[in-house]
C-alpha positions, 0 to 999 in steps of 0.5 A: 499499499506504500506505493499507492499512498505515494501515488495519491499523495503526489496527485493530491499535492500537484493539485492543492499544494500546502494551503497557506491558511494551514501553514499560518494556523499549524505550521509545516512539518519542516518547521516542526522538525526544524524545532526539534533540530535547533533544540538538540543543536543547542543542548548537545552541541557546545563549542567547548567540547572536543570534535570526537564528542560532537561527532558522537552527539551528532550521531545521537541527535540524528537518531532522535531527529529520524526516529521521533518523526518516524514512530509518530508517523507509524502510530498515526498510520496504524490508527488511521487505517484501523479507525477510518474507512478511508484511512489510506486516503487520510494517510495519503493527505497527510503525506502531501506535507512532505512534498513540494510539487506546487510551491517549487514551481510557483517559487521558481516562476516567480524568479522568471516573472521578476526578471522579465517585469521588474529587472535584475534588482527584483530578480535577485530578490525573487531568487533569494527566497529559493537559494542560499548563495549571495544575491547581490553577486548574481548578474541576470544569467547568474540569477537565471542559473541559480533558479534553474539549479535550485529547480533541479536540485529541489525536484530531487530533494523535495519531491522524488526523494520523499515520494521514494521513501514514502513508497518504500516505508509509507508515512514513517519512511517519508517523515524520517526522510524529510527530518534527515533532509531538514537536519542536513540543511540546518546543521549539515554544514562544514562550518566551525560550529557544525563540521563535527556535530553535523557530520552525521546528518550530512553523510546520511543525507547523502546516502538516502538521496543517492536513489532519488538523485539518479531517478531524478536525472533519468526523469529529466532526460526522459522529459526532454524527449517530450519538450520541444527545444530540449535535448535528451541525447545531450542530457544523457550524454552530459550526465554520464560525463559531468554528474560526478564533477559536482562537489555533492554526490547527488545534487550534480545528477539532476543539475547536469541532466537540466543543463544538458537538456537546456544547452547550458553551463550550470554550477561553477563557483558561487558565493555563500555569506561572502565565501566563494565555493569553487565547483566545476561548471557542468554542461556545454553551454558556455557559449551562451548566458542563461535567460529567463526563457530558459527558466521557463523551459526548465519548468516545462522539463520539470512539469513533464518529469513530474508527470512521468514520476506520477505515472511511474508510481501509479504503475508500481502501485497497480503492479504491486496490488495485482501481484 
């Protein structure tokens, strides 16, 4: 039933998203996980402790971060199936909170709209809502590249990966994934405070995103077959050549698939908090600068790839139910 839950949650979230009124009233699972992570960071991560102790405590914190949401989700799933005739549908609705299909498209499209209607300054503000790099260092092409890279990476982390783990482990699997991914985004950085304490979170996030990042790249390559102007052959060729050049073992796969499909060069050096992070360029698009039209083309690829993802989970759900 887990793949059926994932399939239903993808369809529901695609149509409805996560309502703003609900966020204002109760927040969002990511904000709940964030409070738990912040609490553990304050209680267990002390500057005066040795790196070895901080690494051990980071492992303990990760176990709490993953297991607490998973256990709560498991209890909810069992109770809903036993109490409600439509329990499976309710579980699927709860699982939609772990996905971000609608909001991702809206935020990325807002960057293209901002550039077209308000110019570079407004575009920088819009892209600052979806990326962590310093927006003031970005020119127009840099804003476009940042939006496209964020779209590709978040398609993997925010949609394909949680759907995959919901399919594997139901609501508990999806909740555990989302909590671990949130931990990586909050404490999995190579900073003096979190290099030791967040090491386990960063390594675990790399591990659990391996299948989704590869699947996302494949979905983008396949989507390029159906989107006019996209190049599926170049996307596949670029994935095979450049994916492992990225400093992340996972982010490079969807990004390079998008770069190849669009004929752009993505990644490269970026500035975060005034610190330049060196990274290789991926793709063969150095001959031209990215434009807002490329963001819109990337969104077409994303929507097509997302449709393929939903169809894939529907097919797997049918096969499992028949078997």
